[in-house]
C-alpha positions as protocol buffer text, in pm:
chain_id: "A"
residue {
  index: 1
  type: UNK
  ca { x: 1312 y: 11145 z: 7738 }
}
residue {
  index: 2
  type: UNK
  ca { x: 992 y: 11229 z: 7551 }
}
residue {
  index: 3
  type: UNK
  ca { x: 776 y: 11445 z: 7784 }
}
residue {
  index: 4
  type: UNK
  ca { x: 417 y: 11351 z: 7869 }
}
residue {
  index: 5
  type: UNK
  ca { x: 293 y: 11710 z: 7829 }
}
residue {
  index: 6
  type: UNK
  ca { x: 399 y: 11999 z: 7603 }
}
residue {
  index: 7
  type: UNK
  ca { x: 715 y: 12152 z: 7744 }
}
residue {
  index: 8
  type: UNK
  ca { x: 1030 y: 12330 z: 7636 }
}
residue {
  index: 9
  type: UNK
  ca { x: 1357 y: 12457 z: 7771 }
}
residue {
  index: 10
  type: UNK
  ca { x: 1611 y: 12718 z: 7666 }
}
residue {
  index: 11
  type: UNK
  ca { x: 1956 y: 12745 z: 7826 }
}
residue {
  index: 12
  type: UNK
  ca { x: 2256 y: 12961 z: 7750 }
}
residue {
  index: 13
  type: UNK
  ca { x: 2597 y: 13057 z: 7883 }
}
residue {
  index: 14
  type: UNK
  ca { x: 2869 y: 13305 z: 7795 }
}
residue {
  index: 15
  type: UNK
  ca { x: 3240 y: 13256 z: 7855 }
}
residue {
  index: 16
  type: UNK
  ca { x: 3580 y: 13403 z: 7791 }
}
residue {
  index: 17
  type: UNK
  ca { x: 3754 y: 13406 z: 7450 }
}
residue {
  index: 18
  type: UNK
  ca { x: 3425 y: 13463 z: 7265 }
}
residue {
  index: 19
  type: UNK
  ca { x: 3282 y: 13143 z: 7408 }
}
residue {
  index: 20
  type: UNK
  ca { x: 2910 y: 13072 z: 7428 }
}
residue {
  index: 21
  type: UNK
  ca { x: 2665 y: 12783 z: 7454 }
}
residue {
  index: 22
  type: UNK
  ca { x: 2297 y: 12753 z: 7372 }
}
residue {
  index: 23
  type: UNK
  ca { x: 2053 y: 12467 z: 7404 }
}
residue {
  index: 24
  type: UNK
  ca { x: 1687 y: 12442 z: 7305 }
}
residue {
  index: 25
  type: UNK
  ca { x: 1452 y: 12150 z: 7366 }
}
residue {
  index: 26
  type: UNK
  ca { x: 1081 y: 12114 z: 7291 }
}
residue {
  index: 27
  type: UNK
  ca { x: 854 y: 11810 z: 7309 }
}
residue {
  index: 28
  type: UNK
  ca { x: 503 y: 11680 z: 7363 }
}
residue {
  index: 29
  type: UNK
  ca { x: 284 y: 11371 z: 7369 }
}
residue {
  index: 30
  type: UNK
  ca { x: -24 y: 11496 z: 7182 }
}
residue {
  index: 31
  type: UNK
  ca { x: -193 y: 11155 z: 7196 }
}
residue {
  index: 32
  type: UNK
  ca { x: -165 y: 10854 z: 7425 }
}
residue {
  index: 33
  type: UNK
  ca { x: 28 y: 10664 z: 7158 }
}
residue {
  index: 34
  type: UNK
  ca { x: 254 y: 10928 z: 7000 }
}
residue {
  index: 35
  type: UNK
  ca { x: 517 y: 11162 z: 7142 }
}
residue {
  index: 36
  type: UNK
  ca { x: 818 y: 11358 z: 7021 }
}
residue {
  index: 37
  type: UNK
  ca { x: 1112 y: 11567 z: 7138 }
}
residue {
  index: 38
  type: UNK
  ca { x: 1352 y: 11789 z: 6938 }
}
residue {
  index: 39
  type: UNK
  ca { x: 1684 y: 11925 z: 7073 }
}
residue {
  index: 40
  type: UNK
  ca { x: 1937 y: 12170 z: 6930 }
}
residue {
  index: 41
  type: UNK
  ca { x: 2274 y: 12247 z: 7092 }
}
residue {
  index: 42
  type: UNK
  ca { x: 2548 y: 12486 z: 6982 }
}
residue {
  index: 43
  type: UNK
  ca { x: 2879 y: 12574 z: 7147 }
}
residue {
  index: 44
  type: UNK
  ca { x: 3174 y: 12775 z: 7023 }
}
residue {
  index: 45
  type: UNK
  ca { x: 3495 y: 12942 z: 7134 }
}
residue {
  index: 46
  type: UNK
  ca { x: 3730 y: 13182 z: 6960 }
}
residue {
  index: 47
  type: UNK
  ca { x: 4028 y: 13002 z: 7114 }
}
residue {
  index: 48
  type: UNK
  ca { x: 4291 y: 13139 z: 7346 }
}
residue {
  index: 49
  type: UNK
  ca { x: 4589 y: 13137 z: 7107 }
}
residue {
  index: 50
  type: UNK
  ca { x: 4692 y: 13140 z: 6741 }
}
residue {
  index: 51
  type: UNK
  ca { x: 4808 y: 12821 z: 6572 }
}
residue {
  index: 52
  type: UNK
  ca { x: 5178 y: 12865 z: 6489 }
}
residue {
  index: 53
  type: UNK
  ca { x: 5253 y: 12952 z: 6127 }
}
residue {
  index: 54
  type: UNK
  ca { x: 4891 y: 12968 z: 6014 }
}
residue {
  index: 55
  type: UNK
  ca { x: 4761 y: 13289 z: 6166 }
}
residue {
  index: 56
  type: UNK
  ca { x: 4436 y: 13106 z: 6259 }
}
residue {
  index: 57
  type: UNK
  ca { x: 4296 y: 13089 z: 6609 }
}
residue {
  index: 58
  type: UNK
  ca { x: 4247 y: 12765 z: 6802 }
}
residue {
  index: 59
  type: UNK
  ca { x: 3870 y: 12809 z: 6831 }
}
residue {
  index: 60
  type: UNK
  ca { x: 3593 y: 12569 z: 6742 }
}
residue {
  index: 61
  type: UNK
  ca { x: 3221 y: 12548 z: 6668 }
}
residue {
  index: 62
  type: UNK
  ca { x: 3002 y: 12246 z: 6747 }
}
residue {
  index: 63
  type: UNK
  ca { x: 2638 y: 12205 z: 6644 }
}
residue {
  index: 64
  type: UNK
  ca { x: 2431 y: 11903 z: 6745 }
}
residue {
  index: 65
  type: UNK
  ca { x: 2068 y: 11830 z: 6655 }
}
residue {
  index: 66
  type: UNK
  ca { x: 1850 y: 11542 z: 6772 }
}
residue {
  index: 67
  type: UNK
  ca { x: 1490 y: 11433 z: 6723 }
}
residue {
  index: 68
  type: UNK
  ca { x: 1297 y: 11142 z: 6877 }
}
residue {
  index: 69
  type: UNK
  ca { x: 956 y: 10993 z: 6809 }
}
residue {
  index: 70
  type: UNK
  ca { x: 780 y: 10758 z: 7049 }
}
residue {
  index: 71
  type: UNK
  ca { x: 505 y: 10518 z: 6951 }
}
residue {
  index: 72
  type: UNK
  ca { x: 311 y: 10294 z: 7191 }
}
residue {
  index: 73
  type: UNK
  ca { x: 104 y: 10020 z: 7031 }
}
residue {
  index: 74
  type: UNK
  ca { x: -161 y: 10069 z: 7300 }
}
residue {
  index: 75
  type: UNK
  ca { x: -214 y: 10289 z: 7605 }
}
residue {
  index: 76
  type: UNK
  ca { x: -148 y: 9988 z: 7832 }
}
residue {
  index: 77
  type: UNK
  ca { x: 178 y: 9888 z: 7661 }
}
residue {
  index: 78
  type: UNK
  ca { x: 472 y: 9852 z: 7901 }
}
residue {
  index: 79
  type: UNK
  ca { x: 730 y: 9867 z: 7621 }
}
residue {
  index: 80
  type: UNK
  ca { x: 735 y: 10109 z: 7330 }
}
residue {
  index: 81
  type: UNK
  ca { x: 947 y: 10196 z: 7026 }
}
């Protein structure tokens, strides 16, 4: 959700087989009508084995980015876009 006040979060984790995860989120509602939030997430692993006949590992990398804007037509609006 879009936060009501400026806030952010950073999270991370390390794992076996060169695995790691990171997540970053930041958002704010600078006015009564407008708000935003931006997220970035990355995870990867080197894999635990080689793929037969190719010499490549079975690892992966995933990157996901998201942004939201919120607009209320008035401060008293119950519904918003």
